[in-house]
DRENTOR-250850 format. One record per residue (C-alpha): x, y, z; chain; residue number from 1; residue in three letters. Coordinates in Angstrom, 2 decimals. Each point is the difference from the previous one (the first is absolute). Layout:
residues N
       px       py       pz  cadena  num  residuo
        X        Y        Z       A  NUM      ALA
...
END
This chain:
residues 509
       px       py       pz  cadena  num  residuo
    30.52   -11.35    -5.51       A    1      MET
    -3.55     1.33    -0.20       A    2      ASN
    -2.73    -2.30     1.46       A    3      LEU
    -3.45     0.14    -1.72       A    4      PRO
    -2.43     2.49     1.28       A    5      GLU
    -2.41    -2.81     1.03       A    6      ARG
     0.90    -3.71     0.37       A    7      ILE
    -2.58    -2.34    -1.27       A    8      PRO
    -1.86    -1.86     2.87       A    9      THR
     0.81    -3.31    -1.47       A   10      GLU
     3.71     0.65     0.16       A   11      ILE
    -0.29     1.30     3.64       A   12      VAL
    -1.74    -3.19     1.01       A   13      GLN
     2.99    -2.10    -1.02       A   14      LEU
     1.32     0.69     3.56       A   15      PHE
    -1.74     0.20     3.23       A   16      THR
     0.48     2.93     2.25       A   17      SER
     2.20    -2.08     2.19       A   18      ALA
     2.08    -1.38    -2.88       A   19      GLU
     0.43     3.55    -1.45       A   20      ALA
     1.30     1.47     3.34       A   21      TRP
     1.99    -3.07     0.71       A   22      SER
     1.77     0.03    -3.35       A   23      TYR
     0.00     3.79    -0.35       A   24      LEU
    -1.24    -0.47    -3.51       A   25      LEU
    -2.86     1.67    -1.98       A   26      VAL
    -0.99    -1.91    -3.21       A   27      PRO
    -1.06     2.38    -2.78       A   28      TYR
     0.05    -1.92    -3.29       A   29      ASP
     0.01    -3.52    -1.37       A   30      ARG
     1.59    -1.07    -3.20       A   31      LYS
    -0.84    -3.65    -0.66       A   32      GLY
     1.26    -2.18     2.87       A   33      ASN
     2.12     2.97     1.47       A   34      THR
    -1.27     2.48     2.60       A   35      VAL
     1.70     3.39    -0.04       A   36      VAL
     0.36     1.51     3.54       A   37      CYS
     1.23     3.11     1.62       A   38      ALA
     2.73    -0.60     2.46       A   39      GLY
     2.11     2.09     2.28       A   40      GLU
     3.11     1.23    -1.69       A   41      ARG
     3.27    -1.71     1.06       A   42      GLU
    -1.97    -2.68     1.95       A   43      ARG
     0.95    -3.72    -0.55       A   44      ASP
    -3.12    -1.80    -1.24       A   45      TYR
     1.47    -3.22    -1.12       A   46      GLU
    -1.28    -2.24     2.79       A   47      SER
    -3.45     1.62    -0.25       A   48      ALA
    -0.04    -0.58    -3.77       A   49      LYS
     0.62    -3.57     0.42       A   50      GLN
    -2.51    -0.53     2.72       A   51      GLU
    -2.69     1.70    -2.09       A   52      ILE
     0.78    -1.98    -3.14       A   53      GLU
    -0.15    -3.24     1.96       A   54      VAL
    -3.27     0.81     1.75       A   55      LEU
    -1.86     1.69    -2.89       A   56      SER
     1.44    -1.52    -3.06       A   57      GLY
     0.70     3.45    -1.86       A   58      PHE
     3.37     1.74    -0.53       A   59      ALA
     0.73     3.27     1.65       A   60      VAL
     1.76     3.09    -1.55       A   61      LYS
     0.81     2.77     2.35       A   62      ILE
     0.31     3.76    -0.97       A   63      GLU
     1.56     2.19     2.69       A   64      PRO
    -1.62     3.09     1.51       A   65      VAL
     0.79     2.27     2.74       A   66      GLU
    -0.97    -1.40     3.52       A   67      PRO
    -2.34     3.04     0.67       A   68      GLU
    -1.88    -0.82    -3.35       A   69      GLU
    -0.16    -3.79     0.96       A   70      LEU
    -1.55     0.66     3.33       A   71      VAL
    -2.52     2.41    -1.56       A   72      ARG
    -1.08    -2.60    -2.54       A   73      GLN
    -0.23    -2.68     2.74       A   74      LEU
    -2.28     2.35     2.07       A   75      ASN
    -2.04     0.73    -3.08       A   76      ARG
    -0.72    -3.56    -1.11       A   77      TYR
     0.45    -2.12     3.08       A   78      TYR
    -1.55     1.94     2.93       A   79      ARG
    -2.22    -1.65     2.61       A   80      LYS
    -3.12     0.58    -2.05       A   81      GLU
     1.55    -1.29    -3.20       A   82      ALA
    -1.55    -2.50    -2.31       A   83      THR
     0.82    -3.24     1.84       A   84      ARG
    -1.42     1.24     3.36       A   85      ALA
    -3.39     0.53    -1.64       A   86      ALA
    -0.32    -3.58    -0.99       A   87      THR
     0.53    -1.02     3.49       A   88      ALA
    -2.39     2.47     1.38       A   89      GLN
    -2.78    -1.19    -2.33       A   90      SER
    -0.41    -3.12     2.05       A   91      ALA
    -1.74     2.20     2.57       A   92      ASP
    -2.98     0.45    -2.33       A   93      LEU
    -2.23    -2.23     1.94       A   94      SER
     0.04     2.52     2.85       A   95      ARG
    -1.51     2.82    -2.06       A   96      ILE
    -3.47    -0.53     1.44       A   97      GLY
     1.25     0.85     3.46       A   98      SER
     1.49     3.25    -1.18       A   99      GLY
     3.57    -1.38    -0.19       A  100      GLN
     2.23    -1.44    -2.71       A  101      GLY
     1.67     1.10    -3.16       A  102      PHE
    -2.77     1.87    -1.71       A  103      LEU
    -0.88     2.24     3.04       A  104      THR
     3.79     0.58     0.59       A  105      GLU
     0.29     0.99    -3.78       A  106      LEU
    -2.92     2.48     0.21       A  107      ILE
     1.45     1.47     3.14       A  108      SER
     3.46     0.30    -1.58       A  109      LYS
    -1.50     1.62    -3.02       A  110      ALA
    -1.60     2.51     2.28       A  111      PHE
     3.05     0.79     1.82       A  112      ASP
     1.99     0.51    -3.16       A  113      GLU
    -2.70     2.32    -1.46       A  114      TYR
    -0.76    -2.30    -2.92       A  115      ALA
    -3.06     0.77    -2.07       A  116      SER
    -0.43    -3.46    -1.50       A  117      ASP
     0.97    -3.62     0.49       A  118      ILE
     0.32    -2.12    -3.21       A  119      HIS
    -0.13    -3.96     0.16       A  120      PHE
     1.18    -1.21    -3.42       A  121      GLU
     0.26    -3.66    -1.27       A  122      PRO
     2.42    -1.17    -2.59       A  123      TYR
     1.07    -3.31    -1.53       A  124      GLU
     2.56    -0.95     2.48       A  125      GLU
    -0.49     2.48     2.85       A  126      ARG
    -2.28     2.54     1.66       A  127      CYS
     0.90     3.40     1.34       A  128      ARG
    -1.23     2.67     2.27       A  129      ILE
     0.74     3.63    -0.82       A  130      ARG
    -0.88     3.25     1.92       A  131      LEU
    -0.46     3.33    -1.69       A  132      ARG
     1.87     2.56     2.03       A  133      ILE
     0.27     3.54    -1.16       A  134      ASP
    -1.54    -0.98    -3.30       A  135      GLY
     2.50    -2.80    -0.99       A  136      ARG
    -0.52    -3.73     0.52       A  137      LEU
     2.69    -1.68     2.15       A  138      ILE
     0.27    -3.78     0.09       A  139      GLU
    -0.05    -1.16     3.69       A  140      LYS
    -0.81    -3.69    -0.01       A  141      TYR
     0.15    -3.04    -2.20       A  142      VAL
    -2.36    -2.92     0.87       A  143      LEU
    -0.13    -3.72    -1.03       A  144      ASP
    -2.75    -0.57    -2.33       A  145      ARG
    -1.42    -2.58     2.52       A  146      ASN
    -0.61     2.82     2.41       A  147      ASN
    -1.41     2.58    -2.42       A  148      TYR
    -3.47    -1.59    -0.43       A  149      ALA
    -0.48    -0.08     3.72       A  150      SER
     1.02     3.50     0.42       A  151      LEU
    -2.50     1.27    -2.79       A  152      VAL
    -2.74    -2.02     1.60       A  153      ASN
     0.57     1.68     3.29       A  154      GLN
    -0.10     3.49    -1.56       A  155      VAL
    -3.31    -0.99    -1.94       A  156      LYS
    -1.54    -1.30     3.26       A  157      ILE
     0.79     3.31     1.83       A  158      MET
    -1.40     1.95    -2.84       A  159      ALA
    -3.19    -1.99    -0.32       A  160      GLY
     0.81    -1.39    -3.52       A  161      LEU
    -0.94    -3.21    -1.55       A  162      ASP
     3.16    -2.32     0.62       A  163      ILE
    -1.44    -2.55    -2.69       A  164      SER
    -0.18     2.69    -2.70       A  165      GLU
     3.49     0.25    -1.68       A  166      ARG
    -0.98     0.80    -3.68       A  167      ARG
    -1.58     3.54     0.61       A  168      LEU
     1.31     3.01     1.54       A  169      PRO
    -1.31     0.74     3.47       A  170      GLN
    -0.05     3.19     2.15       A  171      ASP
    -0.51     0.39     3.87       A  172      GLY
     1.02     1.70     3.24       A  173      ARG
     1.76    -0.89     3.12       A  174      ILE
    -0.41     1.86     3.24       A  175      LEU
     3.38    -0.28     1.68       A  176      TYR
    -0.18     0.36     3.72       A  177      HIS
     2.96    -0.78     2.25       A  178      ARG
     0.71     1.92     3.19       A  179      GLY
    -0.50     3.69    -0.70       A  180      GLU
     0.31    -0.52    -3.75       A  181      ARG
    -3.21     0.04    -1.85       A  182      LYS
    -0.25     0.60    -3.74       A  183      PHE
    -1.44    -1.38    -3.26       A  184      ASP
     1.72    -2.01    -2.75       A  185      LEU
    -1.51    -0.12    -3.59       A  186      ARG
     0.59    -3.48    -1.32       A  187      VAL
     0.10    -0.78    -3.80       A  188      SER
     0.69    -3.53    -1.41       A  189      SER
     0.87    -0.65    -3.69       A  190      LEU
     0.36    -3.39    -1.62       A  191      PRO
     3.37    -0.54    -1.86       A  192      THR
     1.43    -2.99    -1.86       A  193      ILE
     1.75    -0.92     3.17       A  194      TYR
    -2.57     0.64     2.46       A  195      GLY
    -1.73     2.86     1.81       A  196      GLU
     1.68     3.40     0.29       A  197      LYS
    -1.11     1.88     3.12       A  198      VAL
     0.45     3.54     0.86       A  199      VAL
    -0.82     1.62     3.39       A  200      LEU
    -0.39     3.79    -0.03       A  201      ARG
     0.62     1.40     3.55       A  202      LEU
    -2.38     2.87     0.79       A  203      LEU
     1.86     0.90     3.07       A  204      THR
     0.74     3.72     0.15       A  205      ARG
    -2.04     1.68     2.89       A  206      HIS
    -2.12     3.01    -1.23       A  207      ALA
     1.03     1.79     3.21       A  208      GLU
     3.53     0.34    -1.33       A  209      LEU
    -1.02     1.48    -3.40       A  210      LEU
     0.91     3.64     0.01       A  211      GLU
     0.29     2.21    -3.13       A  212      LEU
     3.02     1.64     1.50       A  213      ALA
     1.90    -3.25     0.11       A  214      ASN
    -0.62    -1.24    -3.63       A  215      LEU
     2.56     1.94    -1.87       A  216      GLY
    -1.54     3.42    -1.04       A  217      PHE
     2.27     2.95    -0.12       A  218      SER
    -1.16     2.89     2.04       A  219      PRO
    -1.41     1.83    -3.07       A  220      ARG
    -1.67    -3.14    -1.16       A  221      GLN
    -1.54    -0.71     3.31       A  222      LEU
    -1.39     3.54     0.26       A  223      ALA
    -1.58    -0.26    -3.51       A  224      ASP
    -1.43    -3.36     0.74       A  225      TYR
    -1.57     0.84     3.42       A  226      THR
    -1.45     3.19    -1.41       A  227      ALA
    -1.69    -1.93    -2.80       A  228      ALA
    -1.52    -2.68     2.23       A  229      ILE
    -1.36     2.63     2.22       A  230      ALA
    -2.37     1.29    -2.72       A  231      ARG
    -3.70    -0.95     0.57       A  232      PRO
    -0.53    -1.73    -3.33       A  233      HIS
     1.81    -1.03    -3.18       A  234      GLY
     2.18    -3.02    -1.08       A  235      MET
     3.52    -0.71     0.80       A  236      ALA
     1.94    -2.81    -1.89       A  237      LEU
     3.02    -1.92     1.04       A  238      ILE
     1.83    -1.59    -2.97       A  239      THR
     2.67    -2.61    -0.44       A  240      GLY
     0.65    -3.70    -0.99       A  241      PRO
    -1.08    -2.81     2.24       A  242      THR
     2.00    -0.30     3.16       A  243      GLY
     0.94     3.65     0.20       A  244      SER
    -1.62     0.70     3.25       A  245      GLY
    -3.10     1.82    -1.22       A  246      LYS
    -2.29    -1.70     2.50       A  247      SER
     2.23     0.86     2.86       A  248      THR
    -0.27     3.70    -1.02       A  249      THR
    -3.76    -0.25    -0.20       A  250      LEU
    -0.42    -1.60     3.41       A  251      TYR
     2.34     2.67     1.56       A  252      ALA
    -2.20     2.56    -1.68       A  253      THR
    -3.23    -1.40     1.41       A  254      LEU
     1.43    -0.34     3.39       A  255      ARG
     0.82     3.74    -0.09       A  256      ARG
    -3.42     0.88    -1.01       A  257      LEU
    -1.82    -2.54     2.30       A  258      ASN
    -2.16     1.88     2.52       A  259      ARG
    -3.19    -0.66     1.91       A  260      GLU
    -1.97     2.73    -2.03       A  261      SER
     0.74    -1.65    -3.40       A  262      GLY
    -1.29    -3.01    -1.85       A  263      ASN
     2.69    -1.88    -1.97       A  264      ILE
    -0.82    -2.92    -2.25       A  265      LEU
     2.59    -2.15    -1.98       A  266      THR
    -0.26    -2.64    -2.54       A  267      ILE
     3.24    -2.15    -0.21       A  268      GLU
     1.52    -3.11    -1.39       A  269      ASP
     1.34    -1.02     2.42       A  270      PRO
    -0.59     1.75     3.31       A  271      VAL
     3.68     0.10     1.14       A  272      GLU
    -0.42     2.21     3.15       A  273      TYR
    -2.92     0.37     2.32       A  274      THR
    -0.77     3.49     1.12       A  275      LEU
    -2.23     0.65     2.91       A  276      GLU
    -2.71     2.48    -0.95       A  277      GLY
     0.31    -0.88    -3.72       A  278      VAL
    -2.76    -2.05    -1.80       A  279      ASN
     2.08    -2.36    -2.14       A  280      GLN
    -1.45    -2.31    -2.65       A  281      VAL
     1.74    -2.93    -1.53       A  282      GLN
    -0.38    -0.38    -3.88       A  283      LEU
    -1.86    -3.07    -1.10       A  284      LYS
    -0.36    -0.05    -3.77       A  285      GLU
    -1.28    -3.61    -0.10       A  286      GLU
    -3.17     1.21     1.64       A  287      ILE
    -0.21     3.31    -1.85       A  288      GLY
     1.53     2.17     2.78       A  289      LEU
     2.27     1.95    -2.45       A  290      THR
     1.45     3.47     0.52       A  291      PHE
    -2.70     1.60    -2.14       A  292      GLY
    -2.82    -1.84     1.85       A  293      ALA
     1.41     0.98     3.32       A  294      ALA
     0.44     3.53    -0.98       A  295      LEU
    -3.69     0.25    -0.97       A  296      ARG
    -1.03    -1.27     3.42       A  297      THR
     2.57     2.25     1.72       A  298      PHE
    -1.83     3.15    -1.32       A  299      LEU
    -3.12    -1.17     1.86       A  300      ARG
     2.00    -0.41     3.20       A  301      GLN
     0.50     3.70     0.71       A  302      ASP
     3.90    -0.08    -0.26       A  303      PRO
     2.39     2.90     0.45       A  304      ASP
     3.03    -1.89    -1.21       A  305      ILE
     0.21    -2.89    -2.49       A  306      ILE
     3.15    -2.08    -0.59       A  307      MET
    -0.06    -2.14    -3.11       A  308      LEU
     2.72    -2.60    -0.09       A  309      GLY
     0.70     0.38    -3.79       A  310      GLU
    -1.54     1.67    -3.05       A  311      ILE
     0.00    -3.00    -2.47       A  312      ARG
    -2.39     0.78    -2.76       A  313      ASP
    -2.20     2.67    -1.46       A  314      ALA
    -3.02    -0.82     2.22       A  315      ASP
     2.07     0.41     3.29       A  316      THR
     1.45     3.20    -1.31       A  317      ALA
    -3.32     1.42    -0.90       A  318      THR
    -1.40    -0.83     3.47       A  319      MET
     3.01     1.48     1.77       A  320      ALA
    -0.41     3.35    -1.91       A  321      ILE
    -3.64     0.01     0.80       A  322      ARG
     0.67    -0.58     3.64       A  323      SER
     2.40     3.00     0.19       A  324      SER
    -2.23     2.25    -1.99       A  325      LEU
    -2.83    -0.63     2.55       A  326      THR
     1.96     1.36     2.90       A  327      GLY
     2.11    -2.82     1.15       A  328      HIS
     3.76    -0.41     0.46       A  329      LEU
     1.19    -3.01    -2.08       A  330      VAL
     3.28    -1.80     0.21       A  331      PHE
     1.15    -2.64    -2.37       A  332      SER
     3.06    -1.47    -1.71       A  333      THR
     0.74    -0.53    -3.78       A  334      ILE
     2.82    -1.66    -1.87       A  335      HIS
     2.17     2.62    -1.76       A  336      THR
     3.63     0.78    -0.02       A  337      ASN
    -0.29     3.70     0.85       A  338      SER
    -2.39     2.19     2.03       A  339      ALA
    -1.34     1.92    -3.02       A  340      TRP
    -0.33    -3.29    -1.90       A  341      GLY
    -3.07    -0.60     2.13       A  342      SER
    -1.74     2.81    -1.96       A  343      VAL
     0.81    -1.75    -3.37       A  344      SER
    -1.20    -3.38     1.37       A  345      ARG
    -3.32     1.35     1.17       A  346      LEU
    -0.67     1.75    -3.38       A  347      ARG
     0.80    -3.34    -1.69       A  348      ASP
    -2.70    -1.65     2.09       A  349      MET
    -2.47     2.48    -1.32       A  350      GLY
    -0.19     2.64     2.75       A  351      VAL
    -0.60     3.39    -1.60       A  352      HIS
     2.69     2.55     0.64       A  353      PRO
    -2.33     2.72     1.33       A  354      TYR
    -1.30    -2.48     2.68       A  355      LEU
     3.51    -1.07     0.99       A  356      LEU
     1.09     3.74     0.22       A  357      SER
    -2.79     0.65     2.43       A  358      GLY
     0.70    -2.94     2.31       A  359      THR
     3.71    -0.83     0.07       A  360      LEU
     1.71     1.75     2.93       A  361      ILE
     3.31    -1.87     0.17       A  362      LEU
     1.80    -2.80    -1.77       A  363      CYS
     3.26    -1.58     1.54       A  364      ALA
     2.16    -2.64    -1.27       A  365      ALA
     2.32    -2.21     2.19       A  366      GLN
     2.54    -2.75    -0.05       A  367      ARG
     1.71    -2.08     2.71       A  368      LEU
     3.83     0.20     0.17       A  369      VAL
     2.24    -2.36     1.86       A  370      ARG
     2.21     1.64     2.77       A  371      LEU
     3.72    -1.12     0.17       A  372      LEU
     0.90    -1.95     3.03       A  373      CYS
     1.78     2.54     2.28       A  374      PRO
     2.25    -2.85     1.54       A  375      ASP
     1.59    -1.15    -3.29       A  376      CYS
    -0.35     2.77    -2.77       A  377      LYS
     3.19     0.83    -1.57       A  378      LYS
     0.99     3.50    -1.43       A  379      GLU
     1.62    -0.03    -3.49       A  380      THR
     0.87     2.45    -2.73       A  381      GLU
    -2.46     0.70    -2.82       A  382      LEU
     1.37    -1.11    -3.25       A  383      THR
    -0.33     1.98    -3.20       A  384      GLY
    -2.88    -2.17    -1.34       A  385      PRO
    -1.71     0.10     3.32       A  386      GLU
     0.26     3.82     0.12       A  387      ARG
    -1.60     0.13    -3.51       A  388      GLU
    -2.83    -2.31     1.04       A  389      GLN
    -0.81     2.10     3.03       A  390      VAL
     0.93     3.55    -0.85       A  391      TYR
     0.49    -0.09    -3.75       A  392      GLY
     3.75     0.83     0.41       A  393      VAL
     2.70    -2.46    -0.55       A  394      GLN
     3.31     1.99     0.45       A  395      GLU
     1.62     0.19     3.34       A  396      GLU
    -1.05     3.12     2.06       A  397      LEU
     2.60     1.91     1.99       A  398      PRO
    -2.20     0.61     2.97       A  399      ALA
    -3.24    -1.39     1.52       A  400      ALA
    -1.37     3.51     0.04       A  401      ARG
    -0.57     0.03    -3.78       A  402      LYS
    -3.54     0.77    -0.83       A  403      VAL
    -2.27     0.59    -2.85       A  404      GLY
    -3.51     1.15    -1.06       A  405      CYS
    -0.99    -2.23    -2.76       A  406      ASP
    -3.42    -1.30     0.31       A  407      THR
     1.31    -3.45    -0.14       A  408      GLY
     1.56     0.57     3.34       A  409      GLY
     3.69     0.68     0.01       A  410      TYR
     2.67     1.20    -2.64       A  411      THR
     3.53     1.15     0.31       A  412      ALA
    -0.61     3.35    -1.46       A  413      GLU
     0.02     2.08     3.13       A  414      ALA
     2.12    -0.13     3.16       A  415      SER
    -1.15     0.93     3.54       A  416      ALA
     2.05     3.32    -0.21       A  417      SER
    -1.92     1.33    -2.94       A  418      GLU
    -2.88     2.34     0.40       A  419      ASP
    -2.63    -2.37    -1.27       A  420      ASN
     1.01    -2.71     2.48       A  421      ALA
    -2.70     0.86     2.52       A  422      ASP
    -2.69    -0.67    -2.64       A  423      ASP
     1.22    -3.58    -0.66       A  424      CYS
    -1.66    -3.07     1.02       A  425      ALA
     2.68    -1.59     2.08       A  426      GLY
     3.52    -1.46     0.22       A  427      THR
     1.81    -2.82    -1.65       A  428      PHE
     0.98    -2.78     2.20       A  429      ARG
     3.47    -1.50    -1.02       A  430      GLN
    -0.53    -3.07     2.17       A  431      THR
    -2.84    -2.38     0.77       A  432      HIS
    -0.83    -3.00     2.03       A  433      TYR
    -0.18    -3.57    -1.25       A  434      ARG
    -1.91    -2.96     1.67       A  435      PRO
     2.35    -2.58     1.48       A  436      VAL
    -1.95    -2.38     2.02       A  437      GLY
     0.28    -1.28     3.55       A  438      CYS
    -1.91    -2.24     2.54       A  439      GLU
    -2.34     2.87     1.08       A  440      ARG
    -1.42     0.68    -3.56       A  441      CYS
     0.12    -3.81    -1.04       A  442      TYR
     2.93     0.87    -2.31       A  443      TYR
    -2.12     2.11    -2.30       A  444      THR
     1.75     3.26     0.77       A  445      GLY
    -3.43     1.62     0.78       A  446      TYR
    -2.18     0.48     3.12       A  447      ARG
    -3.35     1.62    -0.12       A  448      GLY
    -1.75     2.07    -2.57       A  449      ARG
    -1.46     3.47    -0.45       A  450      THR
    -2.38     1.67    -2.15       A  451      ALA
     0.83     2.78    -2.42       A  452      ILE
    -2.71     2.24    -1.43       A  453      TYR
    -1.04     2.39    -2.55       A  454      GLU
    -2.76     2.12     1.25       A  455      VAL
    -2.04     2.28    -2.45       A  456      VAL
    -2.77     2.14     1.69       A  457      PRO
    -2.47     1.25    -2.58       A  458      ILE
    -0.44     3.74    -0.01       A  459      ASP
    -2.07     2.07    -2.39       A  460      GLU
     2.58     0.08    -2.72       A  461      THR
     0.52    -3.71     0.05       A  462      LEU
    -3.69    -0.50     0.08       A  463      SER
    -0.35     2.05    -3.03       A  464      GLU
     2.76    -2.06    -1.70       A  465      ALA
    -2.00    -3.19     0.74       A  466      ILE
    -3.20     1.66    -1.50       A  467      ARG
     1.93     0.98    -3.22       A  468      GLU
     1.77    -3.32    -0.13       A  469      SER
     3.51     1.55    -0.51       A  470      ARG
     2.53    -2.54    -1.18       A  471      PRO
     3.11     1.64     1.54       A  472      ASP
    -0.41     0.60     3.73       A  473      ILE
     3.64    -0.20     0.89       A  474      GLY
     0.72     3.86     0.00       A  475      PRO
    -2.98     0.65     2.40       A  476      LEU
     1.21    -2.65     2.40       A  477      LEU
     3.44     1.40    -0.07       A  478      ARG
    -1.29     3.49     0.66       A  479      GLU
    -1.61    -1.34     3.14       A  480      ARG
     3.33    -1.69     1.12       A  481      GLY
    -1.63    -3.45     0.11       A  482      ILE
     2.51    -2.60     1.08       A  483      THR
    -0.02    -2.85    -2.35       A  484      THR
     0.60    -3.74     0.97       A  485      LEU
     3.35     0.40    -1.64       A  486      ARG
     0.88     2.96     2.09       A  487      ASP
    -1.19    -1.89     3.27       A  488      SER
     2.10    -3.02    -0.89       A  489      ALA
     3.11     2.23    -0.62       A  490      LEU
    -0.42     1.63     3.49       A  491      GLU
     0.14    -3.39     1.51       A  492      LEU
     3.07    -0.96    -2.04       A  493      PHE
     1.80     3.29     0.82       A  494      ARG
    -0.63    -0.54     3.73       A  495      ALA
     1.61    -3.55    -0.28       A  496      GLY
    -3.29    -1.87     0.90       A  497      LEU
    -0.47    -2.01    -3.05       A  498      THR
     2.25    -1.43    -2.93       A  499      SER
     0.63     0.64    -3.64       A  500      LEU
    -1.80    -3.27    -0.82       A  501      GLU
    -3.21     1.19     1.76       A  502      GLU
     0.28     3.36    -1.63       A  503      LEU
     0.44    -0.97    -3.73       A  504      LEU
    -3.52    -1.50    -0.52       A  505      PRO
    -1.62     3.30     1.05       A  506      LEU
     2.45     2.04    -2.13       A  507      LEU
    -1.08    -1.95    -3.06       A  508      ARG
    -3.74     0.48     0.47       A  509      GLU
END
């Protein structure tokens, strides 16, 4: 019997943690007045069924599973920090002012688990708290609606928000200081039909730990990147969707370039890391402090390096180009799918190709990829359809040393014993690792993330291609051996560090 990948919370709540472990049952479905539970194979549940039916009023149907699977599901849904425990902890909310209680414990726990966000979400019959860990939201607690309003008010008080205003969105910040831990939380409240949804963004990573060498660059990419940022002037762009780690790369870059003899200015929304020796400005559009306005002032502040959080419009793009033309080194981000896509995006914003060709020194694209949990990942054979998705080949290969030279990556037209094998891009992998899930990875199958990159340093030929607005740039990039995002993802996959599920979205871009 196959249990669902995720059991709904309202089904899990039918049993308390004590009841689930006592009965050795995990409810996973409800059909009318009958609750379907997973139970240990060959175990007699007759007395347990009668007791549950008398106490709860619903009938019980038991589907047998292996003992190991049952224990895994019990640990997954009925651990100490499971949904029922949270409701009991919320009674400590009155102690929040003294630095104790459920909220401070929650923030501390989120910090320990490397969560980037905490979500408080109200619904018609329940409220839940989820943590975003490794880019995915994981439900941690379910609260009674009676406790939810009190918890939200405590958050708003700490963030300096108006607790009487529940009809309009509000934004604030919390300085969390407990023991040696000191960091900021960005707070956002949003009115919904069932109450206020609140999200806390943990701005926790210490800038001292940001090193370019630790982010995920390959040796060739790191060499190209560091050579470009060592130039005295020009513009370097980091591209990618929201949440792809662009800001972290920029902060690590500034940390590399930060020295006593230089003047570094940044305009950010928000300021996520504080860097000693860097003059950081928080964007405040409501009073006119926009990216463009800040850049105009920056040019009168004698800067050597300027970091612009994001190029959003034509005005900002024009000011960034102007800044780099007048002898400054400018870093910024822009939302495109590929590194070279930043060139097209800036042209669409109205930047003339001849200006762009004279200022752009580097464009780099990046994504964040989840890493498989080393404690529970499982090696399995690639199926024919999976081989076709990854390598473009479906038939079974006689040996893992089969190679190919197709620009798409890998074909079955050459073998390692042939003369052209040395020129090929790599080897097929006949097996791969799948996520399983264990207590250490919160039953997601993944633990931690790494960045993958596509780094394109702009040389004279590529600069000429920008000036001439050439439509097909692919051959020039291949001549320079540029590693694409797809290639970087395949390297992680072949090394057994990530899964097919993480790889496929990148192969489809």
